[in-house]
C-alpha atoms as an extended CHARMM CRD file, in Angstrom:
* protein
*
       265  EXT
         1         1  MET       CA             18.5880000000        7.9530000000       -4.9300000000  PROA      1               0.0000000000
         2         2  LEU       CA             17.8090000000       10.7350000000       -2.5850000000  PROA      2               0.0000000000
         3         3  VAL       CA             15.8670000000        9.2990000000        0.3040000000  PROA      3               0.0000000000
         4         4  HSD       CA             14.6700000000       11.4850000000        3.4440000000  PROA      4               0.0000000000
         5         5  ARG       CA             14.3900000000        9.8460000000        6.6330000000  PROA      5               0.0000000000
         6         6  THR       CA             12.7890000000       11.1200000000        9.7780000000  PROA      6               0.0000000000
         7         7  THR       CA             10.7250000000       10.0530000000       12.7880000000  PROA      7               0.0000000000
         8         8  VAL       CA              6.9380000000       10.6600000000       13.1710000000  PROA      8               0.0000000000
         9         9  SER       CA              4.4750000000       10.4020000000       16.0170000000  PROA      9               0.0000000000
        10        10  LEU       CA              0.7780000000        9.2560000000       16.5110000000  PROA      10              0.0000000000
        11        11  VAL       CA             -1.5670000000       12.1350000000       16.6120000000  PROA      11              0.0000000000
        12        12  SER       CA             -4.8110000000       10.2340000000       16.2660000000  PROA      12              0.0000000000
        13        13  LYS       CA             -6.2430000000        7.0490000000       14.7160000000  PROA      13              0.0000000000
        14        14  SER       CA             -9.8070000000        5.9830000000       13.6660000000  PROA      14              0.0000000000
        15        15  TYR       CA            -11.6270000000        3.0950000000       12.1170000000  PROA      15              0.0000000000
        16        16  LEU       CA            -13.1300000000        3.6680000000        8.8340000000  PROA      16              0.0000000000
        17        17  THR       CA            -14.5940000000        0.2080000000        8.7900000000  PROA      17              0.0000000000
        18        18  PRO       CA            -14.3000000000       -2.6750000000       11.0010000000  PROA      18              0.0000000000
        19        19  ASN       CA            -11.0290000000       -3.8510000000        9.5300000000  PROA      19              0.0000000000
        20        20  TYR       CA             -9.6810000000       -0.5550000000        8.0720000000  PROA      20              0.0000000000
        21        21  LEU       CA             -7.5500000000        1.6600000000       10.4680000000  PROA      21              0.0000000000
        22        22  ARG       CA             -6.6220000000        5.3510000000        9.7530000000  PROA      22              0.0000000000
        23        23  LEU       CA             -3.6190000000        6.7760000000       11.4520000000  PROA      23              0.0000000000
        24        24  ILE       CA             -2.7110000000       10.5060000000       11.4740000000  PROA      24              0.0000000000
        25        25  LEU       CA              1.1660000000       10.9440000000       11.9840000000  PROA      25              0.0000000000
        26        26  LYS       CA              2.8900000000       14.1870000000       12.8980000000  PROA      26              0.0000000000
        27        27  CYS       CA              5.8480000000       14.9550000000       10.7170000000  PROA      27              0.0000000000
        28        28  ASP       CA              7.8600000000       18.0770000000       11.6680000000  PROA      28              0.0000000000
        29        29  ASP       CA             10.0690000000       18.0950000000        8.5930000000  PROA      29              0.0000000000
        30        30  ILE       CA              7.1240000000       17.2390000000        6.2500000000  PROA      30              0.0000000000
        31        31  GLU       CA              8.4860000000       19.7360000000        3.7860000000  PROA      31              0.0000000000
        32        32  ALA       CA             10.8360000000       17.3560000000        2.5130000000  PROA      32              0.0000000000
        33        33  TYR       CA              8.0830000000       15.3980000000        0.9540000000  PROA      33              0.0000000000
        34        34  ARG       CA              6.3500000000       18.2790000000       -0.6760000000  PROA      34              0.0000000000
        35        35  ASP       CA              6.8490000000       16.8450000000       -4.1400000000  PROA      35              0.0000000000
        36        36  VAL       CA              6.5530000000       13.3260000000       -3.4620000000  PROA      36              0.0000000000
        37        37  PRO       CA              3.3700000000       12.1260000000       -5.3320000000  PROA      37              0.0000000000
        38        38  LEU       CA              0.5910000000       10.0430000000       -3.6810000000  PROA      38              0.0000000000
        39        39  GLY       CA              0.4470000000        6.4030000000       -4.5090000000  PROA      39              0.0000000000
        40        40  VAL       CA              4.1160000000        5.7110000000       -4.0020000000  PROA      40              0.0000000000
        41        41  ASN       CA              5.6900000000        3.5140000000       -1.3770000000  PROA      41              0.0000000000
        42        42  ASN       CA              7.5500000000        4.4220000000        1.9120000000  PROA      42              0.0000000000
        43        43  LYS       CA              9.1560000000        2.3880000000        4.4070000000  PROA      43              0.0000000000
        44        44  LEU       CA              7.8810000000        2.5900000000        8.1280000000  PROA      44              0.0000000000
        45        45  PHE       CA             10.2930000000        1.5380000000       10.8790000000  PROA      45              0.0000000000
        46        46  ILE       CA              8.3570000000       -0.0310000000       13.8160000000  PROA      46              0.0000000000
        47        47  PRO       CA              9.9530000000       -0.2610000000       17.1180000000  PROA      47              0.0000000000
        48        48  PRO       CA             10.0470000000       -3.5330000000       19.0330000000  PROA      48              0.0000000000
        49        49  GLN       CA              6.7020000000       -4.1750000000       20.8260000000  PROA      49              0.0000000000
        50        50  GLY       CA              6.3350000000       -2.0810000000       24.1490000000  PROA      50              0.0000000000
        51        51  HSD       CA              8.7000000000        0.6690000000       22.5910000000  PROA      51              0.0000000000
        52        52  THR       CA              7.0920000000        4.1480000000       22.3920000000  PROA      52              0.0000000000
        53        53  THR       CA             10.1850000000        5.6570000000       20.5690000000  PROA      53              0.0000000000
        54        54  VAL       CA             12.1270000000        4.4250000000       17.6310000000  PROA      54              0.0000000000
        55        55  GLU       CA             15.9020000000        4.2330000000       17.1360000000  PROA      55              0.0000000000
        56        56  MET       CA             16.8330000000        4.4540000000       13.3510000000  PROA      56              0.0000000000
        57        57  PRO       CA             19.5680000000        2.3820000000       11.9850000000  PROA      57              0.0000000000
        58        58  VAL       CA             22.5840000000        4.2080000000       10.4550000000  PROA      58              0.0000000000
        59        59  PHE       CA             24.2020000000        2.8900000000        7.3310000000  PROA      59              0.0000000000
        60        60  ASN       CA             28.1020000000        2.0620000000        7.5730000000  PROA      60              0.0000000000
        61        61  PRO       CA             29.6200000000        2.5170000000        4.3280000000  PROA      61              0.0000000000
        62        62  GLU       CA             32.7650000000        0.4350000000        5.2240000000  PROA      62              0.0000000000
        63        63  THR       CA             30.8970000000       -2.6600000000        6.6770000000  PROA      63              0.0000000000
        64        64  LYS       CA             27.7030000000       -2.0340000000        4.3650000000  PROA      64              0.0000000000
        65        65  VAL       CA             25.7130000000       -2.8280000000        7.5300000000  PROA      65              0.0000000000
        66        66  TRP       CA             22.6390000000       -0.7590000000        9.0800000000  PROA      66              0.0000000000
        67        67  GLU       CA             23.9640000000       -0.1960000000       12.5350000000  PROA      67              0.0000000000
        68        68  LEU       CA             22.2200000000        0.4510000000       15.9440000000  PROA      68              0.0000000000
        69        69  GLU       CA             23.8040000000        1.3460000000       19.2560000000  PROA      69              0.0000000000
        70        70  ASN       CA             21.5910000000       -1.2870000000       20.9400000000  PROA      70              0.0000000000
        71        71  GLU       CA             20.5850000000       -4.2020000000       18.7450000000  PROA      71              0.0000000000
        72        72  ALA       CA             17.7150000000       -4.9070000000       20.8750000000  PROA      72              0.0000000000
        73        73  ASN       CA             16.0890000000       -1.4880000000       19.6110000000  PROA      73              0.0000000000
        74        74  ARG       CA             16.1600000000       -2.6250000000       15.9450000000  PROA      74              0.0000000000
        75        75  PRO       CA             13.0400000000       -1.8580000000       14.3900000000  PROA      75              0.0000000000
        76        76  ALA       CA             11.0820000000       -3.7250000000       11.7680000000  PROA      76              0.0000000000
        77        77  VAL       CA             10.9140000000       -2.2590000000        8.3730000000  PROA      77              0.0000000000
        78        78  ARG       CA              7.6110000000       -2.4820000000        6.5950000000  PROA      78              0.0000000000
        79        79  THR       CA              6.6420000000       -1.0230000000        3.1560000000  PROA      79              0.0000000000
        80        80  TYR       CA              3.1990000000        1.1440000000        3.1240000000  PROA      80              0.0000000000
        81        81  THR       CA              1.3620000000        3.8560000000        0.9370000000  PROA      81              0.0000000000
        82        82  HSD       CA              0.7370000000        7.2390000000        2.5730000000  PROA      82              0.0000000000
        83        83  ARG       CA             -2.8480000000        8.3020000000        1.7630000000  PROA      83              0.0000000000
        84        84  PHE       CA             -2.5830000000       12.1220000000        2.3650000000  PROA      84              0.0000000000
        85        85  ILE       CA              0.1500000000       14.6860000000        3.1850000000  PROA      85              0.0000000000
        86        86  ASP       CA             -1.0540000000       17.9650000000        4.7670000000  PROA      86              0.0000000000
        87        87  LEU       CA              1.9340000000       20.2960000000        4.5130000000  PROA      87              0.0000000000
        88        88  ASP       CA              0.1650000000       23.1560000000        6.5700000000  PROA      88              0.0000000000
        89        89  LYS       CA             -0.5250000000       20.8830000000        9.7500000000  PROA      89              0.0000000000
        90        90  LYS       CA              2.6140000000       18.8540000000        9.1580000000  PROA      90              0.0000000000
        91        91  GLU       CA              0.5750000000       15.6000000000        9.1260000000  PROA      91              0.0000000000
        92        92  LEU       CA              0.8110000000       12.4470000000        7.1240000000  PROA      92              0.0000000000
        93        93  THR       CA             -2.1110000000       10.0370000000        6.9780000000  PROA      93              0.0000000000
        94        94  VAL       CA             -1.3090000000        6.2010000000        6.6950000000  PROA      94              0.0000000000
        95        95  ASP       CA             -4.1610000000        3.5210000000        6.3290000000  PROA      95              0.0000000000
        96        96  PHE       CA             -3.8690000000       -0.0380000000        7.6710000000  PROA      96              0.0000000000
        97        97  ALA       CA             -5.7150000000       -3.1130000000        6.7390000000  PROA      97              0.0000000000
        98        98  VAL       CA             -5.9200000000       -4.8390000000       10.4050000000  PROA      98              0.0000000000
        99        99  HSD       CA             -6.4750000000       -8.4130000000       10.8600000000  PROA      99              0.0000000000
       100       100  GLU       CA             -5.6170000000      -11.1310000000       13.3800000000  PROA      100             0.0000000000
       101       101  GLY       CA             -2.3320000000      -12.9210000000       13.5000000000  PROA      101             0.0000000000
       102       102  ASP       CA              1.2330000000      -12.2660000000       13.8430000000  PROA      102             0.0000000000
       103       103  SER       CA              1.6140000000       -8.6460000000       12.0420000000  PROA      103             0.0000000000
       104       104  ILE       CA              4.1100000000       -6.3070000000       13.5130000000  PROA      104             0.0000000000
       105       105  ALA       CA              2.4840000000       -3.5170000000       11.5240000000  PROA      105             0.0000000000
       106       106  CYS       CA             -1.0030000000       -4.0380000000       12.2190000000  PROA      106             0.0000000000
       107       107  ASN       CA             -0.2130000000       -4.9490000000       15.8160000000  PROA      107             0.0000000000
       108       108  TRP       CA              1.5570000000       -1.4170000000       16.3050000000  PROA      108             0.0000000000
       109       109  ALA       CA             -1.1080000000        0.3080000000       14.3950000000  PROA      109             0.0000000000
       110       110  ARG       CA             -4.1060000000       -1.3390000000       16.6370000000  PROA      110             0.0000000000
       111       111  ASP       CA             -2.0660000000       -0.7980000000       19.9670000000  PROA      111             0.0000000000
       112       112  SER       CA             -0.0200000000        2.2260000000       19.8420000000  PROA      112             0.0000000000
       113       113  ALA       CA             -1.1100000000        5.3840000000       21.9300000000  PROA      113             0.0000000000
       114       114  GLU       CA             -0.7620000000        9.1160000000       21.1760000000  PROA      114             0.0000000000
       115       115  GLY       CA              2.6060000000       10.3090000000       20.8740000000  PROA      115             0.0000000000
       116       116  SER       CA              4.2220000000        6.9460000000       19.8460000000  PROA      116             0.0000000000
       117       117  GLN       CA              7.0600000000        7.0900000000       17.4590000000  PROA      117             0.0000000000
       118       118  ILE       CA              8.0020000000        5.1370000000       14.1900000000  PROA      118             0.0000000000
       119       119  GLY       CA             10.4570000000        5.9380000000       11.6690000000  PROA      119             0.0000000000
       120       120  LEU       CA              9.5240000000        6.9070000000        8.0620000000  PROA      120             0.0000000000
       121       121  ALA       CA             11.9470000000        6.9820000000        4.7350000000  PROA      121             0.0000000000
       122       122  MET       CA             10.7110000000        8.0870000000        1.3760000000  PROA      122             0.0000000000
       123       123  LYS       CA             12.2830000000        8.5220000000       -1.9480000000  PROA      123             0.0000000000
       124       124  LEU       CA             12.3300000000       12.0110000000       -3.0430000000  PROA      124             0.0000000000
       125       125  LYS       CA             12.1970000000       11.3620000000       -6.7980000000  PROA      125             0.0000000000
       126       126  HSD       CA              9.7360000000        8.9810000000       -8.7440000000  PROA      126             0.0000000000
       127       127  ARG       CA              8.7580000000        8.0550000000      -11.9900000000  PROA      127             0.0000000000
       128       128  ASP       CA              5.0210000000        8.2400000000      -12.8940000000  PROA      128             0.0000000000
       129       129  VAL       CA              3.1120000000        5.2670000000      -11.6990000000  PROA      129             0.0000000000
       130       130  LEU       CA              0.2980000000        5.2610000000      -14.1250000000  PROA      130             0.0000000000
       131       131  PRO       CA              0.6490000000        5.8320000000      -17.9960000000  PROA      131             0.0000000000
       132       132  GLU       CA             -1.2580000000        8.2120000000      -19.9600000000  PROA      132             0.0000000000
       133       133  VAL       CA             -4.1160000000        6.0550000000      -21.2200000000  PROA      133             0.0000000000
       134       134  LYS       CA             -7.8890000000        6.5580000000      -20.6860000000  PROA      134             0.0000000000
       135       135  GLU       CA             -8.9830000000        3.1750000000      -19.5070000000  PROA      135             0.0000000000
       136       136  PHE       CA             -7.8020000000        1.4070000000      -16.3290000000  PROA      136             0.0000000000
       137       137  LEU       CA             -8.4640000000       -1.7000000000      -14.2520000000  PROA      137             0.0000000000
       138       138  PHE       CA             -7.4580000000       -1.7750000000      -10.5950000000  PROA      138             0.0000000000
       139       139  VAL       CA             -7.6220000000       -5.1520000000       -8.7780000000  PROA      139             0.0000000000
       140       140  THR       CA             -6.7720000000       -5.1830000000       -4.9280000000  PROA      140             0.0000000000
       141       141  ASP       CA             -7.6400000000       -6.4870000000       -1.7090000000  PROA      141             0.0000000000
       142       142  MET       CA             -7.6630000000       -4.4540000000        1.5620000000  PROA      142             0.0000000000
       143       143  THR       CA             -4.0480000000       -4.3080000000        1.8060000000  PROA      143             0.0000000000
       144       144  GLY       CA             -3.9240000000       -2.2220000000       -1.4180000000  PROA      144             0.0000000000
       145       145  ILE       CA             -6.7840000000       -0.0800000000       -0.8140000000  PROA      145             0.0000000000
       146       146  PRO       CA             -4.5260000000        2.9560000000        0.1970000000  PROA      146             0.0000000000
       147       147  VAL       CA             -2.2950000000        2.6820000000       -3.0280000000  PROA      147             0.0000000000
       148       148  VAL       CA             -5.3040000000        2.6000000000       -5.3360000000  PROA      148             0.0000000000
       149       149  ALA       CA             -7.1120000000        5.1680000000       -3.6790000000  PROA      149             0.0000000000
       150       150  ALA       CA             -4.2740000000        7.4570000000       -3.9760000000  PROA      150             0.0000000000
       151       151  LEU       CA             -3.7740000000        6.6140000000       -7.6260000000  PROA      151             0.0000000000
       152       152  VAL       CA             -7.6100000000        6.8740000000       -8.5350000000  PROA      152             0.0000000000
       153       153  ALA       CA             -7.6530000000       10.2590000000       -7.1110000000  PROA      153             0.0000000000
       154       154  THR       CA             -4.9650000000       11.3150000000       -9.6560000000  PROA      154             0.0000000000
       155       155  LEU       CA             -6.9160000000       10.3020000000      -12.7170000000  PROA      155             0.0000000000
       156       156  PRO       CA             -8.1690000000       13.0150000000      -15.0670000000  PROA      156             0.0000000000
       157       157  LYS       CA            -12.2720000000       13.5310000000      -15.8440000000  PROA      157             0.0000000000
       158       158  ASP       CA            -11.8430000000       11.9380000000      -19.2210000000  PROA      158             0.0000000000
       159       159  ALA       CA            -10.3650000000        8.7660000000      -17.6300000000  PROA      159             0.0000000000
       160       160  LYS       CA            -12.3980000000        5.5600000000      -16.7290000000  PROA      160             0.0000000000
       161       161  ALA       CA            -11.4510000000        3.0750000000      -14.1870000000  PROA      161             0.0000000000
       162       162  THR       CA            -12.8400000000       -0.1180000000      -12.9770000000  PROA      162             0.0000000000
       163       163  ILE       CA            -11.9460000000       -1.0780000000       -9.3160000000  PROA      163             0.0000000000
       164       164  ILE       CA            -12.3830000000       -4.3920000000       -8.0430000000  PROA      164             0.0000000000
       165       165  THR       CA            -11.6640000000       -4.6720000000       -4.2680000000  PROA      165             0.0000000000
       166       166  GLU       CA            -11.8050000000       -7.8820000000       -2.0330000000  PROA      166             0.0000000000
       167       167  VAL       CA            -12.8640000000       -7.1250000000        1.4840000000  PROA      167             0.0000000000
       168       168  LEU       CA            -13.3960000000       -9.2090000000        4.7100000000  PROA      168             0.0000000000
       169       169  THR       CA            -16.8700000000       -8.2690000000        5.3590000000  PROA      169             0.0000000000
       170       170  ALA       CA            -19.7750000000       -6.3780000000        3.8640000000  PROA      170             0.0000000000
       171       171  GLU       CA            -19.2380000000       -3.8080000000        6.6290000000  PROA      171             0.0000000000
       172       172  ASP       CA            -15.8000000000       -3.2460000000        5.1540000000  PROA      172             0.0000000000
       173       173  ILE       CA            -17.3350000000       -1.9290000000        1.9210000000  PROA      173             0.0000000000
       174       174  LEU       CA            -16.6840000000        1.8170000000        1.6210000000  PROA      174             0.0000000000
       175       175  ASP       CA            -17.1870000000        3.6060000000       -1.6010000000  PROA      175             0.0000000000
       176       176  ALA       CA            -15.6970000000        6.7560000000       -0.0310000000  PROA      176             0.0000000000
       177       177  HSD       CA            -12.1700000000        5.2480000000       -0.4860000000  PROA      177             0.0000000000
       178       178  TYR       CA            -12.3580000000        6.0180000000       -4.2010000000  PROA      178             0.0000000000
       179       179  GLU       CA            -12.7550000000        9.5830000000       -4.7870000000  PROA      179             0.0000000000
       180       180  SER       CA            -11.8930000000       10.5490000000       -8.4070000000  PROA      180             0.0000000000
       181       181  LYS       CA            -12.5140000000       13.0830000000      -11.0430000000  PROA      181             0.0000000000
       182       182  ALA       CA            -12.5560000000       10.1900000000      -13.3660000000  PROA      182             0.0000000000
       183       183  ASN       CA            -15.6740000000        8.0110000000      -14.3940000000  PROA      183             0.0000000000
       184       184  ILE       CA            -15.1480000000        4.9950000000      -11.8960000000  PROA      184             0.0000000000
       185       185  THR       CA            -17.1150000000        1.8570000000      -11.4290000000  PROA      185             0.0000000000
       186       186  THR       CA            -16.5540000000       -0.2940000000       -8.2250000000  PROA      186             0.0000000000
       187       187  GLU       CA            -17.0210000000       -3.9880000000       -7.4690000000  PROA      187             0.0000000000
       188       188  TRP       CA            -16.7760000000       -5.3790000000       -4.1130000000  PROA      188             0.0000000000
       189       189  VAL       CA            -15.9160000000       -8.9530000000       -3.5450000000  PROA      189             0.0000000000
       190       190  ILE       CA            -16.6220000000      -10.3090000000        0.0850000000  PROA      190             0.0000000000
       191       191  ASN       CA            -14.1580000000      -13.0200000000        1.0600000000  PROA      191             0.0000000000
       192       192  PRO       CA            -13.7920000000      -13.5590000000        4.9110000000  PROA      192             0.0000000000
       193       193  THR       CA            -11.1370000000      -16.1750000000        4.5150000000  PROA      193             0.0000000000
       194       194  PRO       CA             -8.4670000000      -14.7550000000        2.1800000000  PROA      194             0.0000000000
       195       195  GLU       CA             -6.0750000000      -16.8650000000        3.8510000000  PROA      195             0.0000000000
       196       196  THR       CA             -7.4740000000      -20.0200000000        2.0530000000  PROA      196             0.0000000000
       197       197  GLY       CA             -7.9630000000      -18.5310000000       -1.3800000000  PROA      197             0.0000000000
       198       198  SER       CA             -9.6630000000      -16.0290000000       -3.2850000000  PROA      198             0.0000000000
       199       199  GLN       CA            -11.8770000000      -15.7090000000       -6.6310000000  PROA      199             0.0000000000
       200       200  LEU       CA            -10.4840000000      -12.2050000000       -7.3320000000  PROA      200             0.0000000000
       201       201  SER       CA             -8.1900000000      -13.4240000000      -10.3210000000  PROA      201             0.0000000000
       202       202  SER       CA            -11.1730000000      -15.0840000000      -12.0610000000  PROA      202             0.0000000000
       203       203  ILE       CA            -13.3610000000      -11.9400000000      -11.5530000000  PROA      203             0.0000000000
       204       204  ALA       CA            -10.5060000000       -9.7460000000      -12.6230000000  PROA      204             0.0000000000
       205       205  LYS       CA            -10.0700000000      -11.8000000000      -15.7270000000  PROA      205             0.0000000000
       206       206  HSD       CA            -13.5130000000      -11.1950000000      -16.8680000000  PROA      206             0.0000000000
       207       207  ALA       CA            -13.2880000000       -7.6110000000      -16.2840000000  PROA      207             0.0000000000
       208       208  TRP       CA            -10.1430000000       -7.1990000000      -18.2770000000  PROA      208             0.0000000000
       209       209  GLY       CA            -11.9200000000       -8.5620000000      -21.3750000000  PROA      209             0.0000000000
       210       210  LYS       CA            -14.3610000000       -5.6510000000      -21.1020000000  PROA      210             0.0000000000
       211       211  LEU       CA            -11.4880000000       -2.9420000000      -21.5210000000  PROA      211             0.0000000000
       212       212  ALA       CA            -11.2320000000       -0.6290000000      -24.4020000000  PROA      212             0.0000000000
       213       213  SER       CA             -7.6500000000       -0.2450000000      -25.6110000000  PROA      213             0.0000000000
       214       214  PRO       CA             -5.3220000000        1.3330000000      -24.8220000000  PROA      214             0.0000000000
       215       215  ASN       CA             -5.5260000000        0.4110000000      -21.1810000000  PROA      215             0.0000000000
       216       216  PHE       CA             -3.6070000000       -0.2730000000      -17.9220000000  PROA      216             0.0000000000
       217       217  THR       CA             -4.1720000000       -2.8580000000      -15.2870000000  PROA      217             0.0000000000
       218       218  HSD       CA             -2.8320000000       -2.2880000000      -11.6070000000  PROA      218             0.0000000000
       219       219  ILE       CA             -2.7940000000       -5.2460000000       -9.2210000000  PROA      219             0.0000000000
       220       220  THR       CA             -1.9940000000       -5.3300000000       -5.6500000000  PROA      220             0.0000000000
       221       221  ALA       CA             -3.2520000000       -8.4310000000       -3.6630000000  PROA      221             0.0000000000
       222       222  GLU       CA             -2.0470000000      -11.7240000000       -2.2800000000  PROA      222             0.0000000000
       223       223  TYR       CA              0.7500000000      -13.6270000000       -4.1480000000  PROA      223             0.0000000000
       224       224  SER       CA             -1.2160000000      -16.3190000000       -5.7410000000  PROA      224             0.0000000000
       225       225  THR       CA             -3.5910000000      -13.7610000000       -7.0240000000  PROA      225             0.0000000000
       226       226  VAL       CA             -1.2130000000      -11.5300000000       -8.4660000000  PROA      226             0.0000000000
       227       227  LYS       CA              0.9740000000      -14.3670000000      -10.0090000000  PROA      227             0.0000000000
       228       228  THR       CA             -2.2710000000      -15.7490000000      -11.6920000000  PROA      228             0.0000000000
       229       229  LEU       CA             -3.1800000000      -12.3690000000      -13.2720000000  PROA      229             0.0000000000
       230       230  ARG       CA              0.4240000000      -11.6390000000      -14.2400000000  PROA      230             0.0000000000
       231       231  ASP       CA              0.7430000000      -14.9230000000      -16.1490000000  PROA      231             0.0000000000
       232       232  PHE       CA             -2.7200000000      -14.3420000000      -17.6800000000  PROA      232             0.0000000000
       233       233  LEU       CA             -1.7220000000      -10.8790000000      -18.8800000000  PROA      233             0.0000000000
       234       234  ARG       CA              2.0060000000      -11.4660000000      -19.9500000000  PROA      234             0.0000000000
       235       235  LYS       CA              1.7250000000      -15.1200000000      -21.1850000000  PROA      235             0.0000000000
       236       236  GLU       CA             -1.8060000000      -15.4170000000      -22.4770000000  PROA      236             0.0000000000
       237       237  GLN       CA             -2.2890000000      -11.8710000000      -23.5490000000  PROA      237             0.0000000000
       238       238  SER       CA              1.1380000000      -10.9940000000      -24.4300000000  PROA      238             0.0000000000
       239       239  LEU       CA              1.1580000000       -7.6960000000      -22.4110000000  PROA      239             0.0000000000
       240       240  THR       CA              4.3620000000       -6.0280000000      -21.6070000000  PROA      240             0.0000000000
       241       241  SER       CA              5.4490000000       -4.3670000000      -18.2640000000  PROA      241             0.0000000000
       242       242  ALA       CA              4.3570000000       -1.0500000000      -19.5760000000  PROA      242             0.0000000000
       243       243  GLU       CA              0.6670000000       -2.2240000000      -19.7820000000  PROA      243             0.0000000000
       244       244  PHE       CA              0.3090000000       -3.5860000000      -16.2880000000  PROA      244             0.0000000000
       245       245  TYR       CA              1.9280000000       -3.4380000000      -12.6700000000  PROA      245             0.0000000000
       246       246  ALA       CA              1.6730000000       -6.3990000000      -10.3990000000  PROA      246             0.0000000000
       247       247  CYS       CA              2.8180000000       -6.3450000000       -6.8520000000  PROA      247             0.0000000000
       248       248  ALA       CA              2.1290000000       -9.1090000000       -4.1590000000  PROA      248             0.0000000000
       249       249  TYR       CA              1.6290000000       -7.3780000000       -0.7510000000  PROA      249             0.0000000000
       250       250  TRP       CA              1.4320000000      -10.5730000000        1.1760000000  PROA      250             0.0000000000
       251       251  GLN       CA              1.5180000000      -14.3700000000        0.7880000000  PROA      251             0.0000000000
       252       252  ILE       CA             -0.4790000000      -17.3060000000        2.1200000000  PROA      252             0.0000000000
       253       253  ASN       CA              1.2960000000      -19.1540000000        4.8240000000  PROA      253             0.0000000000
       254       254  LYS       CA              4.0610000000      -16.9980000000        4.9050000000  PROA      254             0.0000000000
       255       255  LYS       CA              4.8780000000      -14.3990000000        7.6990000000  PROA      255             0.0000000000
       256       256  GLU       CA              5.6600000000      -10.7400000000        7.1260000000  PROA      256             0.0000000000
       257       257  ASP       CA              9.3880000000      -11.1790000000        7.5500000000  PROA      257             0.0000000000
       258       258  GLU       CA              9.9730000000      -14.0960000000        5.3060000000  PROA      258             0.0000000000
       259       259  GLU       CA             11.3560000000      -13.3880000000        1.9440000000  PROA      259             0.0000000000
       260       260  ARG       CA              8.8030000000      -13.4800000000       -0.8820000000  PROA      260             0.0000000000
       261       261  GLU       CA              8.7520000000      -12.0680000000       -4.4380000000  PROA      261             0.0000000000
       262       262  LYS       CA              6.6960000000       -8.9560000000       -4.6910000000  PROA      262             0.0000000000
       263       263  ARG       CA              6.9730000000       -7.0870000000       -7.8440000000  PROA      263             0.0000000000
       264       264  LEU       CA              5.8800000000       -9.3010000000      -10.8030000000  PROA      264             0.0000000000
       265       265  ASP       CA              6.0780000000       -8.0160000000      -14.3180000000  PROA      265             0.0000000000
């Protein structure tokens, strides 16, 4: 598995909606990512609070431990999806759903100043995320908008996609997230308290029943929502993992650094 690791620095940031923040990151060796498709995951290495530079850990093959010269500098590692790569400007765009609470990534995105560094690691080879079908259902909340936006942008003009997105407020509705050659339909679900539960799974079940076959469903949301839909598709509808993708991006009552199951298929 070939992975390219580097450091990037903050160029600028702007709020697209009250709870959705876009960061532009300078990446001097961005050419290494030329063939990496949009919609795949990367790892961000976020330095401890107050640090403006990042020390990347080095793997020791003998001890099988990621080592640092100074353990106090160990970065937190979080999974994100880049939204754009600009090879000419050597810039990488990463979007963050920002919220209150103990979120290392959100806090860094919100508080970092121009020139602040984070680490980046990305696989250089990937399998296709979406199959060659003509009808898609995307189910997500604000944490999954970046990956859904990136994937929808790759769909051909003869494809059809229904996108159901849960957002915190009406002001967070932004149709411009989803630009595509495909025929897309967007549905927005407002939920100011996702930490107490969501109706996203029941809405998605109804939408799934309207899909023509063959189709593909892509789910990125809170763990309970993802598990409910995964069980519905696999156990009740007898779908295989080739017909849907389900990944929990967060879990109610669990902090970012607590272990949780993510990919559910």
